[in-house]
Structures are given as C-alpha cells and as structure tokens.
C-alpha positions as CSV (number, residue, x, y, z in Angstrom):
1,X,170.7,125.1,79.3
2,X,168.8,121.7,79.5
3,X,165.1,121.9,80.5
4,X,163.9,119.9,83.5
5,X,160.9,117.8,82.0
6,X,160.0,116.1,85.2
7,X,158.4,119.4,86.5
8,X,156.5,119.8,83.3
9,X,155.3,116.2,83.4
10,X,154.1,116.7,87.0
11,X,151.5,119.3,85.8
12,X,150.6,117.6,82.5
13,X,147.0,116.3,82.6
14,X,145.7,113.0,81.2
15,X,144.0,112.8,77.8
16,X,140.4,113.9,78.1
17,X,137.2,112.6,76.6
18,X,136.1,114.3,73.4
19,X,132.3,114.9,73.5
20,X,130.3,113.4,70.5
21,X,127.7,115.4,68.6
22,X,124.2,113.9,69.1
23,X,125.3,112.0,72.2
24,X,126.9,114.5,74.6
25,X,125.7,117.7,73.0
26,X,123.4,119.1,70.3
27,X,124.0,121.9,67.8
28,X,122.1,125.2,68.1
29,X,120.1,124.2,65.0
30,X,119.2,120.9,66.5
31,X,118.1,122.5,69.7
32,X,116.0,125.2,67.8
33,X,114.4,122.4,65.7
34,X,113.6,120.5,68.9
35,X,112.1,123.6,70.5
36,X,110.0,124.3,67.4
37,X,108.8,120.7,67.4
38,X,107.8,120.7,71.1
39,X,106.2,124.1,71.3
40,X,102.5,123.7,71.6
41,X,100.4,125.2,68.9
42,X,97.1,126.9,69.6
43,X,94.1,125.0,68.2
44,X,96.1,121.8,67.9
45,X,97.8,121.1,71.3
46,X,95.8,123.5,73.4
47,X,92.6,125.6,73.3
48,X,91.7,129.0,74.9
49,X,88.9,129.5,77.3
50,X,86.9,131.2,74.5
51,X,87.6,128.2,72.2
52,X,86.2,125.8,74.8
53,X,83.2,127.9,75.5
54,X,82.4,128.1,71.8
55,X,82.8,124.3,71.4
56,X,80.6,123.5,74.5
57,X,77.9,125.8,73.2
58,X,77.9,124.0,69.8
59,X,77.7,120.5,71.2
60,X,75.3,121.3,74.2
61,X,71.7,120.0,73.5
62,X,69.1,122.8,73.2
63,X,65.6,122.6,74.7
64,X,62.8,122.3,72.1
65,X,65.4,121.7,69.3
66,X,67.4,118.7,70.4
67,X,65.1,117.5,73.2
68,X,61.5,118.2,74.5
69,X,60.1,118.2,78.0
70,X,57.0,116.0,78.6
71,X,54.1,116.8,80.9
72,X,54.6,116.5,84.6
73,X,53.3,113.3,86.2
74,X,51.0,113.1,89.1
75,X,52.4,113.2,92.6
76,X,52.7,109.8,94.4
77,X,50.9,108.8,97.5
78,X,52.9,109.4,100.8
79,X,54.1,106.2,102.4
80,X,53.3,105.1,106.0
81,X,56.0,105.4,108.7
82,X,57.3,102.1,110.0
83,X,57.5,101.1,113.7
84,X,60.5,101.9,115.8
85,X,62.7,98.9,116.6
86,X,63.7,97.8,120.1
87,X,67.0,98.7,121.7
88,X,69.3,95.8,122.3
89,X,70.7,94.8,125.7
90,X,74.0,96.2,126.9
91,X,76.9,93.9,126.8
92,X,79.1,92.9,129.8
93,X,81.7,95.3,131.2
94,X,85.2,94.4,129.9
95,X,88.1,93.8,132.3
96,X,91.3,95.8,131.9
97,X,94.2,94.1,130.1
98,X,97.6,93.4,131.5
99,X,100.2,96.0,130.6
100,X,103.1,94.2,128.9
101,X,106.8,95.1,129.5
102,X,108.6,97.2,126.9
103,X,111.0,95.2,124.7
104,X,114.7,95.9,124.4
105,X,116.0,97.8,121.4
106,X,118.2,95.6,119.3
107,X,121.7,96.7,118.4
108,X,122.5,98.1,114.9
109,X,124.0,95.4,112.7
110,X,127.8,95.6,112.1
111,X,128.5,97.1,108.7
112,X,131.5,98.4,106.7
113,X,132.0,100.5,103.6
114,X,134.4,99.7,100.7
115,X,134.2,102.7,98.4
116,X,130.5,102.8,97.4
117,X,129.8,99.2,98.5
118,X,128.0,98.7,101.8
119,X,128.5,95.3,103.6
120,X,126.5,93.9,106.5
121,X,127.7,91.3,108.9
122,X,125.6,88.1,109.0
123,X,124.6,86.5,112.4
124,X,127.3,83.8,111.7
125,X,130.0,86.4,111.5
126,X,130.5,86.3,107.7
127,X,129.9,89.4,105.5
128,X,127.1,89.5,102.9
129,X,127.8,90.2,99.2
130,X,127.3,93.9,99.6
131,X,125.1,96.6,98.1
132,X,126.9,98.5,95.4
133,X,125.6,102.0,95.4
134,X,128.0,103.0,92.6
135,X,126.5,100.4,90.3
136,X,123.0,101.5,91.2
137,X,123.8,105.1,90.5
138,X,125.4,104.1,87.1
139,X,122.3,102.1,86.2
140,X,120.0,105.0,87.1
141,X,122.2,107.4,85.0
142,X,122.0,105.0,82.0
143,X,118.2,104.7,82.4
144,X,117.9,108.5,82.5
145,X,119.9,108.9,79.3
146,X,117.8,106.3,77.6
147,X,114.6,108.0,78.7
148,X,115.7,111.4,77.4
149,X,116.9,110.0,74.1
150,X,113.6,108.2,73.7
151,X,111.6,111.4,74.3
152,X,113.7,113.4,71.9
153,X,113.3,110.7,69.2
154,X,109.6,110.4,69.9
155,X,109.1,114.2,69.5
156,X,111.3,114.4,66.4
157,X,109.4,111.4,64.9
158,X,106.1,113.0,65.5
159,X,107.2,116.2,63.9
160,X,108.1,114.3,60.8
161,X,104.8,112.5,60.8
162,X,102.7,115.7,61.3
163,X,104.8,117.7,58.9
164,X,106.1,120.2,61.4
165,X,103.1,120.5,63.8
166,X,103.7,120.8,67.5
167,X,103.7,117.7,69.7
168,X,102.9,119.3,73.0
169,X,105.1,119.6,76.0
170,X,107.3,116.8,77.1
171,X,106.2,114.9,80.2
172,X,108.0,112.3,82.3
173,X,106.9,109.1,83.8
174,X,107.8,109.9,87.3
175,X,110.7,108.6,89.3
176,X,113.7,106.7,88.1
177,X,114.0,103.0,88.7
178,X,117.2,101.0,88.5
179,X,117.3,98.5,85.6
180,X,116.9,95.0,86.8
181,X,118.1,93.1,83.8
182,X,121.8,93.9,84.1
183,X,122.1,93.3,87.9
184,X,123.5,89.9,88.9
185,X,120.9,87.9,90.9
186,X,123.1,87.9,94.1
187,X,123.5,91.7,94.0
188,X,121.0,93.8,96.1
189,X,119.3,97.0,94.9
190,X,118.6,100.2,96.7
191,X,114.9,99.2,97.0
192,X,115.9,96.0,98.9
193,X,116.8,98.2,101.9
194,X,113.2,99.2,102.5
C-alpha cells in the first residue's frame, strides 16, 4: 500500500537554528566559573560594619597624640545695632487682564502601519519615510547582547588579572539606547517621537 507523503510534508517543520556554545548558551562549568569570578569576597570587595569601625578608629586623629588644643581666646566686643531702613512706597494697583478665547484642538495626523513601520501623512498629502520600530528593536537587542558580552569578558579578564579574586557584582549603565551608527540618516528613531 503506497504512503501518502503530502500529509507528512504538511506537518514537517522547517530546519531550525542550532545554538552555538559561547554565543547562545554557556556550559555549566563556564557558568560556575563566572559565578565564582563575580561573587564578592569579604575584605576585598566589601567590608563588614566591624571592619569599617576598626578602620575608622585607626585613622581618626586622637586628641593630645595627633593634635593639641590651644588656649581659648578672649571674647570679642559686641557690635552696635544698625538703624532700621525706611519702607518703600506701594506701587500702583494693576488692572485685570483680558481673558483670551480657548484655542481649537487640532486633529490627529493621518497615519498608517505597514508591519512594524509607522508612516505619517505630510501636509502636502505625501507620506513620510516611516519609523521602523522593528529595526529599532533589533538594534536595541544587538546593543544588549554586546553589553552583556562586554560585562562577561570584563569580569573574566579581571579574574585572570587578579588570579581568581572576586570582581564585585555586575552593574549596568542604565537604560538601552538604539545605536546611531547603523541607522540611515533619513530613518527616524524612537527618541525622535518625543
């Protein structure tokens, strides 16, 4: 009996992407090395309250050892009070202003979406070049990957330089910014909407 391959082909998926080690995932050993490298060490990356109190007591100057008090000086003579100034004259009474009429609320500009690209209609009826949100999101994703890889490389590099000492906890720089260098000059960014 012949098999109907059309039904099988209907449910057959497309070839998938194979994740790459070091790019899409890290091994358990690499993760453990990263955690060991970034775990703060007491006395190197942070100090306890008792450590700080001990340090402060050692560096604080001590009276009659590190400094000496001199004799108190004589009290100064009290000054003489000055004269009171005169009050100025009152200004003229202002007149009430004229209440203006409220302005009309303008209409929202015509716009249209094509996928993740937003277009606005110009006053002459033409459409602008569009704001590609998909491109912006891709640029933000690429920046995030570069930042994370940089932090990992930085931490692993400091471990090799210190010979295994901790490098403290990882901190970020704040919000993500879309890269400007790869965007064509005519293309707008998300920040251009504000």
